[in-house]
N, C-alpha and C positions, 0 to 999 in steps of 0.2 A: 246779904249780897252787896258788894261794893258797887257804887255807881261810878261810871266813867265820867270824868270831868270833861265837858265839851268846851271847845274854844268858841268865843263869841265873835260877833262882828262878821266882816266879810270873809275872813279866813275860815270861820265855822261854816259859812254857807258853801264855800268852795269845797271844803272837806265833805260836806253833806252830799253835794253833787257827785263827788268822786266815789263815795260809798254807794250811792244809788247806781252808778255805772257798774260797779263791781257786782251788784246783786242782779243786774239785768242780763248776765251772761247766758241765762237759760233761753233767751230769744234765739240763740244761734241754731238751735235744733228746729225752729219753726220757720226760718226764712222770712222774717218780718222786719219792719222798720219802726222805730220809735223816735220821736223828737220831743224835746222839752226845752223851754226857754223861760227866762224870767228877767224882769227889769228891776234894778235897784236904784234908789235915789238916797244919797247921804252927803254929809259934809266932810271934806277932808282938807285940813289946813285952812279952814275958813272959806273954802270954795264949795259951791254946789256942784256935785259931780253925779253924772248919770252913768250907771254901769249896766251892761247887758251881758248875760252869760247864758249859753245854751249848749246843747249837744244833740247830735243825731247819731243813733245807733243803727247800723245796717247789718243784717245777717244774710248770708247766702244759703241756698238750698244745697244739700249734698256735701256738707263738710267744709264749705267755704268759711274763712275766718270771720269773726265779728270785727266790725270796723266802728270805732267810736271817734267821731269828728266834732271837736268843740268849735263854737263860734261865739262871737261877741267881742267885748273889749276888756274883759277881766282876765288877767294872767298872773301866774305865780312867778315872782322874781327869783331867778335861779340862784343868785348870790345870797339873798336874805331869806328866801322861802316865804316872804310875805306876799299877800295879794296886792296887785297894782291895777288901777284902772287906766287904760291907755286911751288916747284921743281917737285912735282909728279902730273901728270895729272889723272883725273878720266875719264875713257873711257865710251862711250855709250854702253849699253848692252840691249839685248832683251831676254826674257824668253818665250819659247813656250812649253806649256803643251800638249803633245800628249797622245794618249790612253795608250801606254805602256812605255813611258819615258818622261823626261823633257830635252829640248834642250836649251842651253844658247849660244848666239852668242855675242861676244864682239869685238869691233873694236879697235885695237891697232897698228896703222901704224908703219912699220919698225920692228916689233917684230916677232920672229919665235918661234916654239913650245919649243925649248930648253931654251928660255929666260923666260919662264913662270913658276911661282911657285904657287901652289894651296894648300890652307889649308881649311879643312872642319871641322866644329865643330857644331854638331847638325844640325840645318837647316840654318846655316850661311856659305856661301862660300866666301872665301877671295882670290882674285887674285892679284898677284904682278908680274910685268915684267919690266926688265931693259935691255937696249941695248944702249951703248954709252951714249949720253945725254938724251935719251928718257926713262922716267920712268912712269909707270902706276900702279895704285892701285884701286881696286874696291871691295866693300863688297856687296854681293847679298843675300837677304833673300829668301831662297828657299821655295817652297810650302810644302815640307816635308824634312825629313832627308834622306841623301844618303850616302853610303859608298864611300870613295875616290877610293878604289880598283875597284869599279864597274863603274867608269867614263871613257868614251872613249874620248880622247882629240886629236884634230887635229888643225893645224894652217896653213892657206894658204894666202899669201900676207897680213899679219897683221890682218886677220879675224880669231879669235879663236872660235872654236866650241867645246862645252862640252856636251856630251850625257850622261845623268844620268839614269840608270835603276835600 
């Protein structure tokens, strides 16, 4: 039996994550959520670089589709196909639609409320936060348009909560 030659380095790790995501499709039948994250430290062009990659898999009950949402700062360059570590991380976010409001919960370790900038344009919410070397950016497509003035924002231990009414 011939062994498949695996790619090493960062590209091999990303391919391994992608393979894992493919194998977790069975979760769709159970209506469960799974998250996985990892932190990588390595040198690239003589610089110490810290990469974070993770994913959150959400499945619905009753035939809702599987949603795989990556987060972190490692991305595949579309032109070269190589893995690239970006300066800005994409945090994991959850959206909860309640009867009278929508609640967004975003995980940004080390960030406080005064570090967060929020921009709302129609139904697109853009978050940006920076504190020291930690930089986060996330675009969230909202279920409907909300006014920025009607959003209640709180942040506790790096967990940002936005309540939209």
